[in-house]
MDAnalysis code that builds the backbone (N, CA, C; Angstrom):
import MDAnalysis as mda
import numpy as np

u = mda.Universe.empty(210, n_residues=70, atom_resindex=np.repeat(np.arange(70), 3), trajectory=True)
u.add_TopologyAttr("name", ["N", "CA", "C"] * 70)
u.add_TopologyAttr("resid", np.arange(1, 71))
u.add_TopologyAttr("resname", ["MET", "THR", "LEU", "LEU", "LYS", "ALA", "GLU", "GLU", "GLY", "LYS", "GLU", "TYR", "ILE", "ILE", "GLN", "ARG", "ILE", "GLU", "THR", "ASP", "ASP", "GLU", "GLU", "MET", "ASP", "SER", "PHE", "LEU", "PHE", "SER", "LEU", "GLY", "CYS", "TYR", "SER", "GLY", "GLU", "PRO", "ILE", "THR", "VAL", "VAL", "SER", "ARG", "ILE", "ARG", "GLY", "GLY", "CYS", "VAL", "VAL", "SER", "ILE", "LYS", "ASP", "GLY", "ARG", "TYR", "THR", "ILE", "ASP", "ASN", "GLN", "LEU", "ALA", "GLU", "ALA", "ILE", "ILE", "ILE"])
u.atoms.positions = np.array([
    [-4.535, -4.923, -12.884],
    [-4.676, -3.497, -12.681],
    [-4.079, -3.149, -11.315],
    [-3.455, -1.982, -11.228],
    [-2.856, -1.578, -9.952],
    [-3.865, -0.770, -9.134],
    [-3.539, -0.585, -7.882],
    [-4.409, 0.172, -6.981],
    [-4.545, 1.630, -7.422],
    [-3.572, 2.141, -8.174],
    [-3.644, 3.523, -8.663],
    [-4.870, 3.751, -9.548],
    [-5.312, 2.700, -10.240],
    [-6.437, 2.822, -11.173],
    [-7.785, 2.452, -10.541],
    [-7.774, 2.130, -9.257],
    [-8.995, 1.695, -8.565],
    [-9.961, 2.864, -8.376],
    [-11.240, 2.540, -8.408],
    [-12.282, 3.537, -8.144],
    [-12.411, 3.740, -6.637],
    [-12.689, 4.973, -6.241],
    [-12.901, 5.267, -4.826],
    [-14.182, 4.595, -4.353],
    [-14.136, 4.014, -3.155],
    [-15.320, 3.432, -2.542],
    [-15.648, 2.023, -2.975],
    [-14.949, 1.486, -3.952],
    [-15.219, 0.131, -4.426],
    [-14.217, -0.837, -3.808],
    [-14.722, -1.972, -3.322],
    [-13.843, -2.964, -2.696],
    [-13.224, -3.870, -3.755],
    [-11.939, -4.093, -3.632],
    [-11.191, -4.971, -4.531],
    [-10.490, -6.037, -3.704],
    [-10.116, -7.117, -4.359],
    [-9.334, -8.171, -3.708],
    [-7.901, -8.072, -4.234],
    [-6.950, -8.078, -3.317],
    [-5.545, -7.995, -3.715],
    [-5.144, -9.319, -4.359],
    [-4.641, -9.250, -5.584],
    [-4.188, -10.446, -6.294],
    [-2.750, -10.798, -5.918],
    [-1.899, -9.748, -5.879],
    [-0.492, -9.965, -5.510],
    [0.180, -8.620, -5.263],
    [1.362, -8.695, -4.675],
    [2.198, -7.518, -4.467],
    [3.387, -7.672, -5.400],
    [3.609, -6.680, -6.261],
    [4.679, -6.758, -7.249],
    [5.777, -5.772, -6.905],
    [6.794, -6.254, -6.199],
    [7.931, -5.409, -5.865],
    [9.164, -6.261, -5.618],
    [10.320, -5.690, -5.949],
    [11.591, -6.353, -5.659],
    [12.163, -5.854, -4.345],
    [11.530, -4.813, -3.797],
    [11.990, -4.192, -2.557],
    [11.431, -4.963, -1.361],
    [12.303, -5.679, -0.666],
    [11.874, -6.502, 0.470],
    [11.278, -5.668, 1.603],
    [11.833, -4.474, 1.803],
    [11.340, -3.591, 2.855],
    [9.898, -3.156, 2.570],
    [9.620, -2.800, 1.310],
    [8.276, -2.395, 0.920],
    [7.309, -3.555, 1.093],
    [7.738, -4.743, 0.691],
    [6.917, -5.945, 0.820],
    [6.586, -6.220, 2.286],
    [7.582, -6.108, 3.154],
    [7.376, -6.331, 4.591],
    [6.443, -5.289, 5.189],
    [6.599, -4.040, 4.753],
    [5.754, -2.965, 5.251],
    [4.291, -3.206, 4.870],
    [4.048, -3.536, 3.620],
    [2.676, -3.798, 3.174],
    [2.086, -5.001, 3.902],
    [2.896, -6.034, 4.123],
    [2.429, -7.218, 4.849],
    [2.051, -6.847, 6.282],
    [2.826, -5.952, 6.892],
    [2.529, -5.545, 8.277],
    [1.216, -4.769, 8.378],
    [0.799, -4.145, 7.268],
    [-0.492, -3.451, 7.243],
    [-1.654, -4.413, 7.009],
    [-1.330, -5.653, 6.657],
    [-2.379, -6.624, 6.336],
    [-2.676, -6.646, 4.849],
    [-1.755, -6.119, 4.077],
    [-1.926, -5.998, 2.633],
    [-1.204, -7.154, 1.938],
    [-1.948, -8.237, 1.651],
    [-1.378, -9.393, 0.968],
    [-2.459, -10.083, 0.159],
    [-2.076, -11.029, -0.667],
    [-2.996, -11.714, -1.576],
    [-4.243, -12.230, -0.877],
    [-5.388, -12.000, -1.514],
    [-6.652, -12.504, -0.997],
    [-7.375, -11.553, -0.060],
    [-6.713, -10.486, 0.384],
    [-7.334, -9.526, 1.311],
    [-8.128, -8.470, 0.544],
    [-9.287, -8.078, 1.072],
    [-10.026, -6.976, 0.453],
    [-9.362, -5.639, 0.778],
    [-9.421, -4.715, -0.178],
    [-8.861, -3.375, -0.006],
    [-9.784, -2.378, -0.699],
    [-9.961, -1.223, -0.097],
    [-10.817, -0.178, -0.655],
    [-10.066, 1.146, -0.652],
    [-10.111, 1.866, -1.783],
    [-9.558, 3.219, -1.823],
    [-10.637, 4.143, -1.264],
    [-10.350, 4.747, -0.114],
    [-11.312, 5.631, 0.543],
    [-11.303, 7.000, -0.132],
    [-10.111, 7.525, -0.386],
    [-9.995, 8.812, -1.067],
    [-8.617, 8.959, -1.679],
    [-8.516, 9.882, -2.604],
    [-7.235, 10.180, -3.252],
    [-6.704, 11.490, -2.686],
    [-5.412, 11.507, -2.435],
    [-4.758, 12.725, -1.982],
    [-3.555, 12.960, -2.889],
    [-3.014, 14.151, -2.826],
    [-1.869, 14.448, -3.680],
    [-0.708, 13.530, -3.307],
    [-0.207, 12.806, -4.295],
    [0.927, 11.928, -4.067],
    [0.576, 10.547, -3.544],
    [-0.710, 10.231, -3.390],
    [-1.080, 8.910, -2.894],
    [-2.572, 8.751, -2.699],
    [-2.930, 7.873, -1.770],
    [-4.341, 7.632, -1.496],
    [-4.506, 7.082, -0.084],
    [-5.735, 7.175, 0.404],
    [-6.103, 6.610, 1.700],
    [-6.833, 5.309, 1.405],
    [-6.355, 4.223, 2.017],
    [-6.966, 2.920, 1.774],
    [-7.477, 2.319, 3.070],
    [-8.477, 1.462, 2.937],
    [-9.020, 0.730, 4.067],
    [-8.649, -0.737, 3.888],
    [-7.890, -1.261, 4.866],
    [-7.497, -2.667, 4.862],
    [-7.884, -3.222, 6.227],
    [-8.655, -4.310, 6.215],
    [-9.180, -4.885, 7.462],
    [-9.917, -3.790, 8.238],
    [-9.530, -3.519, 9.482],
    [-10.223, -2.510, 10.283],
    [-9.482, -1.188, 10.328],
    [-8.439, -1.018, 9.511],
    [-7.632, 0.194, 9.577],
    [-7.672, 1.007, 8.300],
    [-7.328, 2.283, 8.448],
    [-7.184, 3.176, 7.299],
    [-5.746, 3.662, 7.271],
    [-5.153, 3.622, 6.082],
    [-3.757, 3.987, 5.933],
    [-3.577, 4.905, 4.732],
    [-2.619, 5.799, 4.844],
    [-2.244, 6.640, 3.716],
    [-1.019, 6.001, 3.079],
    [-1.125, 5.706, 1.804],
    [0.012, 5.127, 1.096],
    [0.354, 6.017, -0.096],
    [1.629, 6.038, -0.460],
    [2.038, 6.866, -1.589],
    [1.819, 6.116, -2.901],
    [2.014, 6.831, -4.009],
    [1.770, 6.235, -5.323],
    [2.682, 5.056, -5.625],
    [3.909, 5.075, -5.093],
    [4.836, 3.968, -5.322],
    [4.300, 2.677, -4.693],
    [3.755, 2.778, -3.487],
    [3.166, 1.603, -2.838],
    [1.909, 1.160, -3.586],
    [1.081, 2.129, -3.978],
    [-0.159, 1.805, -4.694],
    [0.130, 1.103, -6.017],
    [1.219, 1.486, -6.658],
    [1.609, 0.881, -7.933],
    [2.020, -0.588, -7.749],
    [2.519, -0.947, -6.580],
    [2.976, -2.308, -6.314],
    [1.835, -3.259, -5.969],
    [0.656, -2.712, -5.635],
    [-0.483, -3.535, -5.235],
    [-1.338, -3.850, -6.464],
    [-1.383, -5.110, -6.846],
    [-2.142, -5.557, -8.016],
    [-3.493, -6.079, -7.541],
    [-4.566, -5.511, -8.118],
    [-5.928, -5.914, -7.723],
    [-6.638, -6.596, -8.881],
])
């Protein structure tokens, strides 16, 4: 299941990142978004969502959320 289908407020573990775009992969890795890390959707906004990874909160668009498999 992708992060787009995640429930708000529930913690999930990232299984993998599914993308052929190296830049997107590097960007997500720089946020701390990689296999085995917990991630929580804090809220949904138009065109994306706010997620909590480690000690930070980030706004990601739907394209990034679609690449994150939980």
